[in-house]
C-alpha positions as CSV (number, residue, x, y, z in Angstrom):
1,X,50.4,-32.2,-53.5
2,X,49.8,-34.8,-56.2
3,X,46.2,-33.6,-56.5
4,X,47.4,-30.1,-57.0
5,X,49.9,-31.1,-59.7
6,X,47.2,-33.2,-61.5
7,X,44.8,-30.3,-61.3
8,X,47.3,-27.9,-62.8
9,X,48.2,-30.4,-65.6
10,X,44.5,-30.7,-66.5
11,X,44.2,-27.0,-66.7
12,X,47.2,-26.9,-69.0
13,X,45.8,-29.5,-71.3
14,X,42.5,-27.6,-71.6
15,X,44.3,-24.3,-72.3
16,X,46.5,-26.0,-74.9
17,X,43.4,-27.4,-76.7
18,X,41.9,-23.9,-76.7
19,X,45.1,-22.4,-78.1
20,X,45.2,-25.1,-80.9
21,X,41.6,-24.4,-81.9
22,X,42.0,-20.6,-81.9
23,X,45.3,-20.5,-83.8
24,X,43.9,-23.0,-86.4
25,X,40.8,-21.0,-87.3
26,X,42.2,-17.5,-86.8
27,X,45.2,-18.3,-88.9
28,X,43.0,-19.0,-91.9
29,X,41.7,-15.4,-91.7
30,X,45.1,-14.2,-93.1
31,X,44.2,-15.5,-96.5
32,X,45.2,-18.4,-98.8
33,X,48.9,-19.2,-99.1
34,X,48.3,-20.3,-102.7
35,X,47.8,-16.7,-103.7
36,X,51.4,-16.0,-102.6
37,X,52.9,-19.2,-104.1
38,X,51.5,-19.2,-107.6
39,X,52.7,-16.9,-110.3
40,X,50.3,-14.3,-111.8
41,X,49.9,-16.3,-115.0
42,X,48.8,-19.5,-113.2
43,X,45.7,-21.2,-114.5
44,X,42.7,-22.3,-112.5
45,X,43.8,-25.9,-112.8
46,X,47.1,-25.0,-111.3
47,X,45.4,-23.3,-108.3
48,X,43.1,-26.3,-107.7
49,X,46.1,-28.7,-107.9
50,X,48.1,-26.5,-105.4
51,X,45.2,-26.3,-103.0
52,X,44.7,-30.0,-103.0
53,X,48.5,-30.7,-102.6
54,X,48.5,-28.5,-99.5
55,X,45.5,-30.2,-98.0
56,X,43.4,-27.1,-98.1
57,X,40.6,-28.4,-100.3
58,X,38.3,-29.8,-97.6
59,X,36.0,-28.0,-95.2
60,X,37.7,-26.2,-92.3
61,X,36.3,-28.7,-89.7
62,X,37.6,-31.6,-91.6
63,X,41.0,-30.0,-91.9
64,X,41.0,-29.3,-88.1
65,X,40.2,-32.9,-87.3
66,X,43.0,-34.1,-89.6
67,X,45.4,-31.7,-87.9
68,X,44.3,-32.8,-84.4
69,X,44.8,-36.5,-85.3
70,X,48.3,-35.9,-86.6
71,X,49.2,-33.6,-83.6
72,X,48.2,-36.4,-81.2
73,X,50.9,-38.5,-82.9
74,X,53.5,-35.7,-82.6
75,X,53.1,-34.5,-86.2
76,X,52.4,-30.8,-86.5
77,X,52.8,-30.7,-90.2
78,X,55.4,-29.5,-92.7
79,X,56.2,-25.8,-93.3
80,X,54.7,-24.7,-96.6
81,X,57.5,-22.2,-97.3
82,X,60.5,-24.0,-95.7
83,X,59.7,-27.5,-96.9
84,X,60.6,-29.1,-93.6
85,X,58.8,-30.3,-90.5
86,X,57.4,-27.4,-88.6
87,X,58.7,-28.8,-85.3
88,X,62.2,-29.0,-86.7
89,X,62.0,-25.3,-87.8
90,X,60.9,-24.3,-84.3
91,X,63.6,-26.1,-82.5
92,X,66.3,-24.9,-84.9
93,X,65.4,-21.3,-84.0
94,X,64.7,-21.8,-80.3
95,X,68.3,-21.5,-79.2
96,X,68.6,-18.1,-80.8
97,X,65.7,-16.8,-78.7
98,X,66.9,-18.4,-75.6
99,X,70.3,-16.6,-76.1
100,X,68.5,-13.3,-75.6
101,X,66.2,-14.1,-72.6
102,X,68.8,-14.7,-69.9
103,X,70.5,-11.4,-70.7
104,X,67.2,-9.5,-70.7
105,X,66.4,-11.0,-67.3
106,X,69.8,-10.1,-65.9
107,X,69.5,-6.5,-67.3
108,X,66.0,-6.2,-65.7
109,X,67.2,-7.5,-62.4
110,X,70.4,-5.4,-62.4
111,X,68.5,-2.2,-63.2
112,X,64.9,-2.7,-62.0
113,X,65.6,-4.1,-58.5
114,X,68.1,-1.3,-57.4
115,X,65.7,1.3,-58.9
116,X,62.8,-0.2,-56.9
117,X,64.8,-0.2,-53.7
118,X,65.9,3.4,-54.2
119,X,62.4,4.5,-55.0
120,X,61.0,2.9,-51.9
121,X,63.8,4.5,-49.7
122,X,63.0,7.9,-51.2
123,X,59.3,7.7,-51.3
124,X,57.6,10.9,-52.6
125,X,60.8,12.8,-53.4
126,X,62.6,13.5,-56.7
127,X,64.3,10.1,-57.0
128,X,61.0,8.3,-56.5
129,X,59.4,10.4,-59.2
130,X,62.2,10.0,-61.7
131,X,62.1,6.2,-61.1
132,X,58.3,6.3,-61.6
133,X,58.7,8.1,-64.9
134,X,61.2,5.5,-66.1
135,X,58.7,2.8,-65.1
136,X,55.8,4.4,-66.9
137,X,57.9,4.9,-70.0
138,X,59.1,1.3,-69.9
139,X,55.5,0.0,-69.8
140,X,54.0,2.5,-72.2
141,X,56.5,2.7,-75.0
142,X,55.8,0.0,-77.6
143,X,58.6,-2.5,-78.2
144,X,58.8,-1.8,-82.0
145,X,59.1,2.0,-81.4
146,X,61.8,1.6,-78.8
147,X,63.7,-0.8,-81.0
148,X,63.5,1.6,-84.0
149,X,64.5,4.5,-81.8
150,X,67.6,2.7,-80.5
151,X,68.6,1.7,-84.0
152,X,68.3,5.3,-85.1
153,X,70.3,6.7,-82.3
154,X,73.0,4.1,-81.7
155,X,73.3,2.6,-85.2
156,X,72.4,5.3,-87.7
157,X,73.4,8.5,-85.8
158,X,76.3,7.4,-83.7
159,X,77.4,4.2,-85.5
160,X,78.3,2.5,-82.3
161,X,76.3,-0.7,-82.6
162,X,74.9,-2.9,-85.4
163,X,71.3,-2.4,-86.4
164,X,70.3,-6.0,-86.5
165,X,71.0,-9.7,-87.2
166,X,72.8,-12.2,-85.0
167,X,76.5,-12.0,-84.5
168,X,79.0,-11.0,-81.8
169,X,78.4,-9.5,-78.4
170,X,77.7,-6.1,-79.8
171,X,74.7,-7.5,-81.7
172,X,73.0,-8.4,-78.4
173,X,73.0,-5.0,-76.9
174,X,70.1,-3.3,-78.6
175,X,67.8,-6.4,-78.8
176,X,68.4,-7.1,-75.1
177,X,67.6,-3.5,-74.1
178,X,64.4,-3.6,-76.2
179,X,63.3,-7.0,-74.8
180,X,64.1,-6.1,-71.2
181,X,62.7,-2.6,-71.0
182,X,59.2,-3.7,-70.1
183,X,60.6,-6.1,-67.5
184,X,62.7,-3.4,-65.9
185,X,59.6,-1.4,-65.3
186,X,57.8,-4.4,-63.9
187,X,60.7,-5.3,-61.5
188,X,61.0,-1.7,-60.4
189,X,57.3,-1.2,-59.6
190,X,56.9,-4.6,-57.9
191,X,60.1,-4.3,-55.8
192,X,59.1,-0.7,-54.7
193,X,55.6,-1.8,-53.5
194,X,57.0,-4.9,-51.8
195,X,59.7,-2.9,-50.1
196,X,57.3,-0.3,-48.8
197,X,55.2,-3.1,-47.3
198,X,58.1,-4.9,-45.8
199,X,59.7,-1.8,-44.2
200,X,56.5,-1.3,-42.2
201,X,56.6,-4.8,-40.8
202,X,57.4,-5.6,-37.1
203,X,60.5,-7.6,-37.7
204,X,62.1,-4.7,-39.5
205,X,61.3,-2.4,-36.7
206,X,62.8,-5.0,-34.3
207,X,66.0,-5.2,-36.4
208,X,66.4,-1.4,-36.1
209,X,65.8,-1.5,-32.4
210,X,68.6,-4.1,-32.1
211,X,71.0,-1.6,-33.5
212,X,71.6,-3.2,-36.9
213,X,72.9,-0.8,-39.5
214,X,70.5,0.6,-42.1
215,X,72.5,-1.1,-44.8
216,X,72.0,-4.5,-43.3
217,X,68.3,-3.8,-42.5
218,X,67.5,-2.7,-46.0
219,X,69.6,-5.0,-48.2
220,X,69.5,-8.1,-46.0
221,X,66.2,-8.2,-44.1
222,X,63.9,-6.0,-46.3
223,X,65.1,-6.9,-49.8
224,X,65.2,-10.6,-49.1
225,X,61.5,-10.7,-48.2
226,X,60.5,-8.1,-50.8
227,X,61.8,-10.4,-53.6
228,X,59.4,-13.2,-52.7
229,X,56.6,-11.7,-54.9
230,X,59.1,-11.2,-57.7
231,X,60.2,-14.9,-57.6
232,X,56.6,-16.1,-57.7
233,X,56.1,-14.2,-61.0
234,X,59.1,-15.6,-62.8
235,X,56.9,-17.8,-65.0
236,X,54.9,-14.7,-66.0
237,X,58.1,-12.7,-66.7
238,X,59.6,-15.4,-68.9
239,X,56.4,-15.9,-70.7
240,X,56.3,-12.1,-71.5
241,X,59.8,-12.3,-72.8
242,X,59.0,-15.2,-75.1
243,X,55.9,-13.5,-76.5
244,X,57.6,-10.1,-76.6
245,X,60.4,-11.6,-78.7
246,X,58.1,-11.5,-81.8
247,X,58.4,-7.7,-81.9
248,X,62.1,-7.5,-80.9
249,X,63.3,-10.2,-83.3
250,X,61.3,-8.7,-86.1
251,X,62.7,-5.2,-85.6
252,X,66.3,-6.5,-85.3
253,X,66.0,-9.4,-87.9
254,X,67.0,-11.8,-85.1
255,X,66.6,-15.4,-86.3
256,X,64.6,-16.7,-83.4
257,X,61.1,-18.2,-82.8
258,X,59.6,-14.7,-82.6
259,X,60.9,-13.9,-86.1
260,X,59.7,-17.3,-87.2
261,X,56.2,-16.5,-86.0
262,X,56.2,-13.3,-87.9
263,X,57.3,-15.0,-91.1
264,X,54.6,-17.7,-90.7
265,X,51.9,-15.0,-90.5
266,X,53.3,-13.0,-93.4
267,X,53.7,-16.0,-95.7
268,X,50.4,-17.6,-94.5
269,X,52.3,-20.7,-93.6
270,X,49.5,-22.4,-91.6
271,X,51.4,-25.5,-90.4
272,X,54.4,-23.5,-89.3
273,X,52.2,-20.9,-87.5
274,X,50.2,-23.6,-85.7
275,X,53.3,-25.5,-84.6
276,X,55.1,-22.3,-83.4
277,X,52.1,-21.1,-81.3
278,X,51.4,-24.5,-79.9
279,X,55.0,-25.2,-79.0
280,X,55.5,-21.7,-77.5
281,X,52.3,-22.3,-75.4
282,X,53.6,-25.6,-74.2
283,X,56.9,-24.0,-73.2
284,X,55.1,-21.2,-71.3
285,X,52.7,-23.6,-69.6
286,X,55.6,-25.8,-68.6
287,X,57.5,-22.9,-67.1
288,X,54.4,-21.7,-65.2
289,X,53.7,-25.2,-64.0
290,X,57.2,-25.5,-62.6
291,X,57.0,-22.2,-60.8
292,X,53.6,-23.1,-59.4
293,X,54.9,-26.4,-58.1
294,X,58.0,-24.8,-56.5
295,X,55.8,-22.1,-54.9
296,X,53.5,-24.8,-53.6
297,X,56.5,-26.4,-51.8
298,X,57.3,-23.0,-50.3
299,X,53.8,-22.1,-49.2
300,X,51.7,-25.1,-47.9
301,X,48.5,-23.0,-48.2
302,X,48.7,-23.3,-52.0
303,X,48.8,-27.1,-52.2
304,X,46.1,-27.4,-49.5
305,X,43.7,-25.1,-51.3
């Protein structure tokens, strides 16, 4: 088991190094932040002084090594626009994103799992087809389009819900639906396929032979085992929610780390962009590592592989 954990940790370190390198060099392709910070009447001397003050005057490889050296000591730089440590900016916004994720997961479970069960019990008929249509739409519709559509219907036309920003419970409804729509489709398709596989197993046939009611067979024996593949993908689901929050939070002006990532790109805030992407990657890798370790305890074949 220790060997398995060490192996996964080493994989995580390698992936994190690759992420740091990619985000550092690709971030520079967005342009020079000095172009956004200086006024139109700024002189060439002002530009050179600003570039030097931001540490952008050296070659890219030299800037990268300086960044890596500071990162190894826990310093991911200061935000150019916000004038504060990028790490502090990330953790100040993180609670706002984490406030959305549990509700999106609950929505996905509350809608996706029952839909998956109903679709499997009515395989091939109208209910299964309708559920399949919802699943396809949930996967195919882009998050930004769904968010704008919900705002147009429920905020502009009906006036029932606010169109954005963080506030009371009513402010959570549209962002949670937008964030959880893709996950609902994923839960539904995964539960449906797992249920169809479980319902053909021998122990389910034995339960029916014993005279157990169909309700007990389906909701106790079948669903319990059909949810095992769902539980193993929790890390992937949470990772999708964290990355999907960029679109949702931008559409609804939600002050979370997704919106912070968007602002870092728009304002060419390289230190903030690097810090946000690296810290989000560390968060996702940690979640996936925890899920892998828990699953290894459940299934000995994993840790012995």
